[in-house]
Backbone as numpy.savetxt, mean C-alpha at the origin, in Angstrom:
# Nx Ny Nz CAx CAy CAz Cx Cy Cz
-0.46 -27.07 3.08 -1.32 -25.90 3.08 -0.44 -24.65 3.11
-0.55 -23.76 2.11 0.35 -22.65 1.97 -0.39 -21.32 1.82
-1.59 -21.20 2.32 -2.21 -20.01 1.86 -3.10 -19.37 2.80
-4.10 -18.56 2.21 -4.69 -17.61 3.05 -6.17 -17.30 2.86
-6.77 -17.82 1.87 -8.20 -17.51 1.74 -9.00 -18.24 2.82
-9.94 -17.55 3.38 -10.78 -18.16 4.49 -12.16 -18.38 3.93
-12.64 -19.55 4.08 -14.06 -19.88 3.62 -15.03 -18.95 4.40
-16.08 -18.52 3.75 -17.01 -17.57 4.40 -17.56 -18.09 5.70
-17.80 -19.41 5.82 -18.35 -19.97 7.01 -17.35 -20.04 8.13
-16.12 -19.78 7.85 -15.01 -20.00 8.79 -14.63 -18.71 9.56
-15.32 -17.63 9.33 -14.92 -16.41 9.95 -15.12 -16.48 11.45
-14.03 -16.18 12.19 -14.04 -16.24 13.61 -14.09 -14.79 14.09
-14.41 -14.56 15.43 -14.37 -13.19 15.97 -13.00 -12.55 15.75
-11.93 -13.32 15.86 -10.59 -12.76 15.69 -10.39 -12.27 14.20
-10.84 -13.09 13.27 -10.72 -12.67 11.86 -11.56 -11.48 11.57
-12.80 -11.49 12.07 -13.72 -10.35 11.86 -13.11 -9.02 12.42
-12.47 -9.14 13.60 -11.87 -7.96 14.21 -10.73 -7.44 13.39
-9.91 -8.36 12.81 -8.80 -7.93 11.92 -9.33 -7.30 10.65
-10.44 -7.82 10.16 -11.04 -7.27 8.97 -11.48 -5.86 9.18
-12.18 -5.64 10.30 -12.75 -4.31 10.55 -11.75 -3.31 11.07
-10.75 -3.80 11.84 -9.76 -2.93 12.40 -8.33 -3.49 12.22
-7.81 -3.54 11.01 -6.48 -4.07 10.77 -5.42 -3.21 11.49
-4.45 -3.87 12.07 -3.43 -3.15 12.89 -2.22 -2.66 12.09
-2.04 -3.30 10.86 -0.79 -2.95 10.19 -1.03 -2.58 8.74
-2.28 -2.17 8.37 -2.54 -1.77 7.03 -1.96 -0.39 6.78
-1.33 -0.23 5.63 -0.67 1.00 5.31 0.52 0.71 4.43
1.37 1.63 4.22 2.60 1.42 3.41 3.71 2.25 3.87
4.93 1.80 3.55 6.08 2.65 3.74 6.58 3.15 2.42
7.16 4.32 2.47 7.71 4.96 1.25 9.25 4.92 1.33
9.95 5.10 0.25 11.38 5.14 0.30 11.88 6.20 1.27
11.22 7.33 1.38 11.65 8.36 2.31 11.57 7.86 3.77
10.52 7.00 4.07 10.44 6.43 5.40 11.66 5.59 5.70
12.02 4.78 4.72 13.18 3.88 4.92 14.48 4.67 5.00
14.60 5.71 4.18 15.86 6.53 4.21 16.00 7.23 5.55
14.85 7.78 6.04 14.95 8.50 7.32 15.31 7.60 8.49
14.88 6.36 8.45 15.12 5.40 9.51 16.42 4.60 9.27
17.04 4.84 8.16 18.26 4.13 7.68 18.02 2.64 7.62
16.90 2.22 7.06 16.55 0.82 6.80 16.33 0.63 5.28
16.46 -0.61 4.88 16.08 -0.98 3.49 14.54 -1.16 3.44
13.98 -0.90 2.30 12.58 -1.08 2.08 12.40 -2.28 1.14
11.69 -3.33 1.67 11.37 -4.48 0.85 9.90 -4.47 0.53
9.56 -4.44 -0.69 8.19 -4.37 -1.11 7.90 -5.40 -2.24
6.79 -6.12 -2.09 6.48 -7.12 -3.10 4.99 -7.37 -3.05
4.41 -7.74 -4.17 2.94 -7.99 -4.18 2.49 -8.87 -5.28
1.27 -9.32 -5.16 0.62 -10.08 -6.22 -0.86 -9.64 -6.29
-1.69 -10.47 -6.80 -3.11 -10.08 -7.02 -3.93 -9.95 -5.79
-3.41 -10.38 -4.64 -4.11 -10.31 -3.34 -3.69 -9.12 -2.50
-2.49 -8.71 -2.61 -1.97 -7.60 -1.77 -0.53 -7.37 -1.98
-0.02 -6.40 -1.19 1.35 -6.02 -1.27 1.89 -5.73 0.18
3.11 -6.21 0.43 3.67 -5.99 1.76 4.80 -4.96 1.65
5.05 -4.24 2.75 6.11 -3.24 2.87 6.84 -3.53 4.13
8.10 -3.90 4.06 8.87 -4.20 5.22 10.08 -3.18 5.33
10.28 -2.60 6.52 11.49 -1.90 6.79 12.46 -2.87 7.43
13.63 -3.05 6.83 14.56 -4.11 7.25 15.95 -3.48 7.55
16.46 -3.87 8.68 17.84 -3.48 9.00 18.74 -4.27 8.06
19.54 -3.49 7.27 20.37 -4.11 6.21 21.43 -5.00 6.79
21.93 -4.71 7.95 23.00 -5.49 8.54 22.54 -6.82 9.16
21.48 -6.72 9.95 20.97 -7.91 10.61 19.87 -8.62 9.86
19.30 -7.99 8.84 18.17 -8.46 8.03 16.92 -8.69 8.94
16.87 -7.95 10.02 15.75 -7.95 10.91 14.62 -7.05 10.35
13.34 -7.58 10.39 12.21 -6.75 9.95 11.84 -5.84 11.15
12.04 -4.48 10.91 11.86 -3.54 12.01 10.42 -2.94 11.92
9.81 -3.10 10.76 8.41 -2.56 10.65 7.76 -3.31 9.48
6.44 -3.60 9.55 5.79 -4.30 8.51 4.37 -3.70 8.31
4.08 -3.38 7.06 2.71 -2.92 6.70 2.30 -3.66 5.44
1.06 -3.53 5.08 0.48 -4.16 3.90 -0.70 -3.38 3.35
-0.97 -3.70 2.09 -2.22 -3.31 1.49 -2.89 -4.52 0.89
-4.14 -4.76 1.13 -4.90 -5.95 0.57 -5.93 -5.50 -0.35
-6.02 -6.10 -1.50 -7.04 -5.67 -2.50 -7.59 -6.88 -3.30
-7.45 -8.07 -2.73 -7.94 -9.23 -3.40 -9.14 -9.88 -2.67
-9.04 -11.17 -2.41 -10.07 -11.89 -1.69 -10.22 -11.32 -0.29
-11.47 -11.35 0.25 -11.71 -10.82 1.58 -10.79 -11.43 2.65
-10.50 -12.71 2.52 -9.68 -13.34 3.50 -8.26 -12.93 3.52
-7.77 -12.26 2.49 -6.36 -11.87 2.44 -6.02 -10.79 3.43
-7.00 -9.96 3.77 -6.70 -8.81 4.64 -6.30 -9.26 6.10
-7.11 -10.08 6.77 -6.63 -10.48 8.10 -5.44 -11.38 8.04
-5.24 -12.12 7.01 -4.02 -12.98 6.93 -2.80 -12.10 6.80
-2.82 -11.11 5.90 -1.68 -10.20 5.75 -1.43 -9.40 7.00
-2.54 -9.00 7.68 -2.38 -8.24 8.90 -1.58 -9.10 10.01
-2.01 -10.37 10.10 -1.30 -11.25 11.11 0.10 -11.51 10.63
0.31 -11.74 9.37 1.71 -12.03 8.90 2.59 -10.80 9.18
2.06 -9.61 8.95 2.85 -8.41 9.25 3.22 -8.35 10.71
2.27 -8.69 11.55 2.53 -8.68 13.03 3.57 -9.68 13.43
3.46 -10.87 12.92 4.36 -11.96 13.24 5.79 -11.77 12.68
5.82 -11.09 11.48 7.11 -10.85 10.86 7.98 -9.83 11.56
7.32 -8.85 12.26 8.03 -7.77 12.89 8.91 -8.34 14.03
10.20 -7.95 14.01 11.12 -8.47 14.98 11.90 -9.74 14.59
11.48 -10.34 13.47 12.17 -11.56 13.04 13.07 -11.17 11.86
14.01 -12.10 11.51 14.78 -11.89 10.35 13.91 -12.14 9.12
14.40 -11.66 7.99 13.60 -11.87 6.75 13.35 -13.38 6.51
14.42 -14.17 6.73 14.30 -15.59 6.49 13.29 -16.23 7.46
13.30 -15.83 8.72 12.36 -16.38 9.70 10.92 -15.89 9.37
10.76 -14.68 8.89 9.46 -14.18 8.54 8.87 -14.95 7.35
9.74 -15.33 6.41 9.29 -16.13 5.24 8.95 -17.59 5.67
9.45 -18.02 6.77 9.14 -19.38 7.25 7.90 -19.43 8.09
7.25 -18.34 8.34 6.02 -18.35 9.18 5.00 -19.18 8.38
4.49 -20.21 9.04 3.57 -21.14 8.37 2.14 -20.62 8.40
1.43 -20.97 7.32 0.00 -20.57 7.34 -0.76 -21.03 8.58
-0.41 -22.22 9.13 -1.13 -22.71 10.33 -0.80 -21.79 11.53
0.37 -21.13 11.55 0.65 -20.20 12.65 -0.27 -18.99 12.55
-0.42 -18.51 11.29 -1.38 -17.39 11.06 -2.78 -17.75 11.41
-3.10 -18.97 11.00 -4.46 -19.49 11.30 -4.71 -19.55 12.84
-3.69 -19.94 13.54 -3.85 -20.05 14.98 -4.15 -18.70 15.62
-3.48 -17.66 15.15 -3.75 -16.31 15.66 -5.14 -15.89 15.35
-5.68 -16.30 14.21 -7.02 -15.95 13.78 -8.07 -16.87 14.34
-7.66 -17.95 15.07 -8.64 -18.88 15.61 -9.32 -19.68 14.52
-8.60 -19.93 13.43 -9.13 -20.66 12.30 -8.54 -22.07 12.27
-9.38 -23.09 12.07 -8.87 -24.47 11.98 -8.49 -24.82 10.59
-7.63 -25.78 10.46 -7.12 -26.15 9.12 -8.34 -26.59 8.23
-9.30 -27.26 8.81 -10.43 -27.74 8.00 -11.28 -26.69 7.41
-11.24 -25.53 7.97 -12.09 -24.35 7.47 -11.40 -23.43 6.49
-10.17 -23.79 6.11 -9.51 -22.93 5.10 -10.08 -23.24 3.68
-10.03 -22.21 2.84 -10.38 -22.41 1.44 -9.40 -23.35 0.81
-9.80 -24.09 -0.27 -8.89 -24.97 -0.91 -7.81 -24.23 -1.78
-8.06 -22.95 -2.08 -7.09 -22.16 -2.89 -6.00 -21.68 -1.96
-4.85 -22.32 -1.96 -3.74 -22.00 -1.08 -2.53 -21.45 -1.76
-2.68 -20.74 -2.89 -1.54 -20.36 -3.64 -0.99 -18.99 -3.33
-1.85 -18.09 -2.83 -1.41 -16.69 -2.82 -0.27 -16.42 -1.85
-0.29 -16.99 -0.68 0.77 -16.76 0.30 2.12 -17.32 -0.16
2.07 -18.50 -0.74 3.28 -19.13 -1.25 3.94 -18.23 -2.34
3.06 -17.75 -3.24 3.53 -16.89 -4.34 4.11 -15.61 -3.80
3.43 -14.99 -2.75 3.86 -13.71 -2.23 5.21 -13.90 -1.52
5.36 -15.00 -0.81 6.62 -15.26 -0.08 7.77 -15.35 -1.12
7.49 -15.96 -2.26 8.56 -16.12 -3.26 8.98 -14.75 -3.81
7.96 -13.87 -3.93 8.28 -12.51 -4.45 9.05 -11.69 -3.43
8.69 -11.87 -2.14 9.43 -11.18 -1.07 10.87 -11.68 -1.02
11.02 -13.02 -1.17 12.39 -13.54 -1.17 13.26 -12.90 -2.17
12.72 -12.80 -3.42 13.49 -12.19 -4.49 13.78 -10.71 -4.19
12.77 -9.98 -3.68 12.97 -8.57 -3.37 13.94 -8.30 -2.32
14.17 -9.32 -1.37 15.05 -9.10 -0.24 16.38 -9.71 -0.45
16.74 -10.13 -1.65 18.06 -10.74 -1.90 19.17 -9.77 -1.58
19.02 -8.50 -2.08 19.99 -7.49 -1.78 19.27 -6.27 -1.14
19.75 -5.95 0.06 19.12 -4.87 0.80 19.92 -3.61 0.70
19.26 -2.54 0.20 19.92 -1.25 0.08 19.14 -0.19 0.77
19.83 0.60 1.55 19.22 1.72 2.26 19.04 2.89 1.30
17.85 3.40 1.07 17.68 4.53 0.16 18.43 5.77 0.62
18.97 6.48 -0.28 19.67 7.74 0.00 18.58 8.76 0.26
18.77 9.61 1.27 17.90 10.71 1.47 18.03 11.71 0.37
16.97 12.13 -0.29 17.15 13.11 -1.43 17.56 14.45 -0.87
18.43 15.09 -1.64 18.83 16.47 -1.27 17.64 17.38 -1.55
17.44 18.27 -0.67 16.32 19.23 -0.83 16.71 20.34 -1.78
16.09 20.38 -2.91 16.40 21.39 -3.94 15.10 22.08 -4.31
15.22 23.30 -4.77 14.04 23.97 -5.29 13.47 23.22 -6.55
12.18 23.20 -6.67 11.61 22.47 -7.77 11.76 23.28 -9.00
12.25 22.69 -10.07 12.40 23.32 -11.41 11.71 22.43 -12.39
10.69 22.91 -13.05 9.96 22.13 -14.11 10.95 21.86 -15.28
10.86 20.66 -15.79 11.76 20.32 -16.93 11.49 21.20 -18.12
12.53 21.49 -18.92 12.35 22.34 -20.10 11.32 21.72 -21.06
10.62 22.57 -21.75 9.57 22.09 -22.68 10.13 21.19 -23.75
11.36 21.45 -24.15 12.02 20.59 -25.14 12.26 19.20 -24.70
12.24 18.97 -23.35 12.45 17.63 -22.78 11.15 16.92 -22.47
10.03 17.60 -22.61 8.74 17.03 -22.23 8.25 16.06 -23.29
7.68 14.89 -22.73 6.98 14.01 -23.66 5.54 14.41 -23.80
4.72 13.57 -24.49 3.30 13.92 -24.72 2.52 14.05 -23.44
2.79 13.11 -22.44 2.07 13.21 -21.15 2.47 14.45 -20.37
3.77 14.84 -20.41 4.22 16.02 -19.79 3.55 17.26 -20.34
3.49 17.33 -21.71 2.93 18.50 -22.35 1.46 18.68 -22.05
0.78 17.56 -21.79 -0.66 17.62 -21.55 -0.93 18.03 -20.09
0.10 17.86 -19.22 -0.18 18.04 -17.76 0.61 19.20 -17.16
1.95 19.20 -17.35 2.76 20.09 -16.62 2.47 21.57 -16.82
2.15 22.05 -18.05 1.90 23.48 -18.24 0.58 23.97 -17.64
-0.36 23.06 -17.23 -1.64 23.50 -16.70 -1.41 24.26 -15.45
-2.30 25.24 -15.23 -2.26 26.00 -13.96 -2.77 25.11 -12.81
-2.47 25.54 -11.56 -2.88 24.81 -10.37 -4.41 24.56 -10.33
-5.25 25.56 -10.59 -6.69 25.27 -10.54 -7.14 24.19 -11.56
-6.56 24.20 -12.76 -6.93 23.18 -13.72 -6.48 21.77 -13.25
-5.25 21.71 -12.69 -4.76 20.43 -12.19 -5.67 19.92 -11.06
-6.05 20.83 -10.17 -6.90 20.39 -9.04 -8.25 19.88 -9.53
-8.86 20.55 -10.50 -10.16 20.14 -11.07 -10.01 18.72 -11.71
-8.98 18.56 -12.51 -8.80 17.28 -13.19 -8.55 16.14 -12.23
-7.72 16.40 -11.20 -7.45 15.31 -10.23 -8.70 15.07 -9.44
-9.46 16.05 -9.03 -10.71 15.85 -8.29 -11.66 15.01 -9.09
-11.74 15.24 -10.36 -12.66 14.49 -11.23 -12.27 12.99 -11.22
-10.95 12.69 -11.35 -10.49 11.30 -11.41 -10.68 10.67 -10.05
-10.45 11.41 -8.95 -10.61 10.82 -7.62 -12.08 10.47 -7.44
-13.01 11.34 -7.83 -14.44 11.07 -7.67 -14.82 9.88 -8.49
-14.33 9.79 -9.73 -14.65 8.65 -10.56 -14.13 7.31 -9.96
-12.91 7.41 -9.42 -12.31 6.21 -8.82 -13.08 5.75 -7.59
-13.46 6.74 -6.75 -14.23 6.38 -5.53 -15.53 5.74 -5.85
-16.24 6.26 -6.83 -17.53 5.70 -7.22 -17.35 4.28 -7.81
-16.35 4.06 -8.58 -16.24 2.87 -9.34 -15.58 1.70 -8.52
-14.67 2.01 -7.60 -13.88 0.98 -6.95 -14.12 0.81 -5.46
-14.83 1.71 -4.86 -15.07 1.61 -3.43 -16.50 1.94 -3.08
-16.81 1.82 -1.84 -18.18 2.16 -1.37 -18.28 3.61 -0.91
-17.28 4.44 -1.28 -17.24 5.78 -0.82 -17.79 6.71 -1.89
-18.31 7.86 -1.45 -18.84 8.85 -2.39 -17.74 9.86 -2.71
-17.95 10.64 -3.72 -16.92 11.61 -4.19 -16.63 12.70 -3.16
-17.53 12.90 -2.19 -17.28 13.91 -1.12 -16.41 13.36 -0.01
-16.05 12.11 -0.05 -15.24 11.54 1.04 -13.77 11.91 0.95
-13.36 12.46 -0.22 -11.96 12.88 -0.38 -11.95 14.08 -1.31
-11.07 15.07 -1.02 -10.96 16.22 -1.90 -9.51 16.59 -2.00
-9.25 17.26 -3.18 -7.84 17.69 -3.41 -7.59 19.03 -2.62
-6.64 18.98 -1.73 -6.30 20.21 -0.99 -5.40 21.09 -1.84
-4.44 20.43 -2.55 -3.57 21.22 -3.44 -2.77 20.29 -4.29
-2.23 20.77 -5.38 -1.27 20.09 -6.19 0.00 20.94 -6.21
1.05 20.39 -5.62 2.32 21.10 -5.48 3.36 20.55 -6.43
4.27 21.43 -6.89 5.38 20.99 -7.69 4.92 20.14 -8.90
3.75 20.44 -9.45 3.15 19.79 -10.62 2.59 18.40 -10.33
3.27 17.61 -9.43 2.95 16.20 -9.38 2.56 15.71 -7.97
2.68 16.56 -6.98 2.42 16.15 -5.56 0.99 16.54 -5.20
0.13 15.54 -5.11 -1.28 15.74 -4.80 -1.54 15.56 -3.31
-2.05 16.61 -2.69 -2.39 16.55 -1.24 -3.86 16.32 -1.13
-4.24 15.29 -0.39 -5.63 14.84 -0.23 -6.16 15.01 1.16
-7.35 15.60 1.29 -8.03 15.65 2.54 -9.12 14.59 2.53
-9.23 13.83 3.62 -10.34 12.88 3.77 -11.42 13.45 4.68
-12.65 13.05 4.40 -13.74 13.43 5.32 -13.53 12.69 6.65
-14.06 13.30 7.70 -13.84 12.77 9.05 -14.37 11.36 9.27
-15.41 10.96 8.48 -16.00 9.66 8.70 -15.30 8.55 7.88
-14.24 8.90 7.15 -13.43 7.86 6.46 -12.44 7.33 7.48
-12.48 6.05 7.76 -11.67 5.42 8.78 -10.19 5.57 8.47
-9.35 5.83 9.40 -7.90 6.00 9.16 -7.30 4.73 8.57
-7.76 3.56 8.94 -7.22 2.35 8.38 -7.55 2.08 6.93
-8.60 2.82 6.44 -8.99 2.66 5.03 -8.21 3.57 4.15
-7.66 4.60 4.67 -7.12 5.69 3.85 -5.92 5.31 2.98
-4.95 4.52 3.47 -3.77 4.15 2.59 -4.29 3.47 1.32
-5.21 2.51 1.44 -5.66 1.79 0.26 -6.43 2.70 -0.72
-7.23 3.59 -0.13 -7.94 4.59 -0.98 -6.94 5.48 -1.72
-5.94 5.90 -1.01 -4.90 6.73 -1.66 -4.25 6.01 -2.81
-3.97 4.70 -2.58 -3.35 3.91 -3.65 -4.27 3.77 -4.83
-5.57 3.48 -4.61 -6.50 3.43 -5.73 -6.57 4.77 -6.54
-6.66 5.87 -5.81 -6.75 7.12 -6.42 -5.47 7.52 -7.20
-4.33 7.16 -6.60 -3.05 7.43 -7.28 -2.96 6.62 -8.58
-3.35 5.36 -8.50 -3.30 4.54 -9.69 -4.19 5.15 -10.78
-5.39 5.61 -10.39 -6.37 6.22 -11.38 -5.75 7.51 -11.96
-5.15 8.32 -11.10 -4.57 9.56 -11.57 -3.35 9.36 -12.47
-2.54 8.37 -12.13 -1.36 8.08 -13.01 -1.84 7.56 -14.37
-2.90 6.76 -14.36 -3.34 6.22 -15.64 -4.01 7.28 -16.50
-4.76 8.16 -15.93 -5.54 9.15 -16.69 -4.85 10.45 -16.93
-3.95 10.89 -16.02 -3.40 12.22 -16.09 -1.94 12.27 -16.33
-1.16 11.68 -15.39 0.32 11.67 -15.56 0.89 10.60 -14.66
1.83 9.81 -15.25 2.36 8.67 -14.49 3.26 9.06 -13.35
3.60 10.32 -13.16 4.47 10.70 -12.07 3.74 11.25 -10.85
2.37 11.22 -10.85 1.64 11.76 -9.71 1.83 10.95 -8.45
2.01 11.68 -7.35 2.19 11.05 -6.03 1.07 11.62 -5.11
0.28 10.75 -4.48 -0.84 11.17 -3.62 -0.40 10.96 -2.17
-0.66 12.02 -1.37 -0.38 11.93 0.07 -1.54 12.59 0.85
-1.82 12.04 1.98 -2.91 12.64 2.82 -2.34 13.84 3.60
-3.12 14.84 3.73 -2.73 15.95 4.63 -3.91 16.17 5.61
-3.62 16.83 6.71 -4.64 17.07 7.72 -5.13 18.49 7.63
-6.37 18.75 8.06 -6.86 20.10 8.05 -6.19 20.86 9.17
């Protein structure tokens, strides 16, 4: 048994609690790793993506987060795996057995779904991503200078010269479309606060959007914006 989907009839109070209130959902960025002087290990498949901050010398997982976007059962499983991985070496974290995860969730072997491929596949991807650990360099802080028009490609020309109000309107439109199509949220649940340096989108969430939901919503909206507007867009939450 190598996997993670939980049959609908097998949901336990522990699994339901993890589903409603995941403890480790979110993501780390290269800047997070650089500031902490850790390597960032990130890998994903059709069920989710993990983000580990790893001490390059000891290969110890110092922090673990995840985003889940596949089968309902993948969320609590990735939440528990993130929890169990923290404090272990990369190799030990990859050896965490599905039955150990199941035990934390109070799930018996007989109640697991027969599709047990996703965790094994994800572990293989993490193994490859963690072969060589490199600590990201902290970027030097420089004034933003837009690239010369002669160096712009078609996507640049369609986006970079727009004024800030136009950029905000276009991003807001894509965010609303994404929220309607991919989530249970309405277009008023997130708004563009500003677009800085052409590509940095600052997002405000409505108060009733749960904090644990926001990283995945940001990822969905960023993917939509990159596909429709410009591949270099970066979405980040800001507070009022």
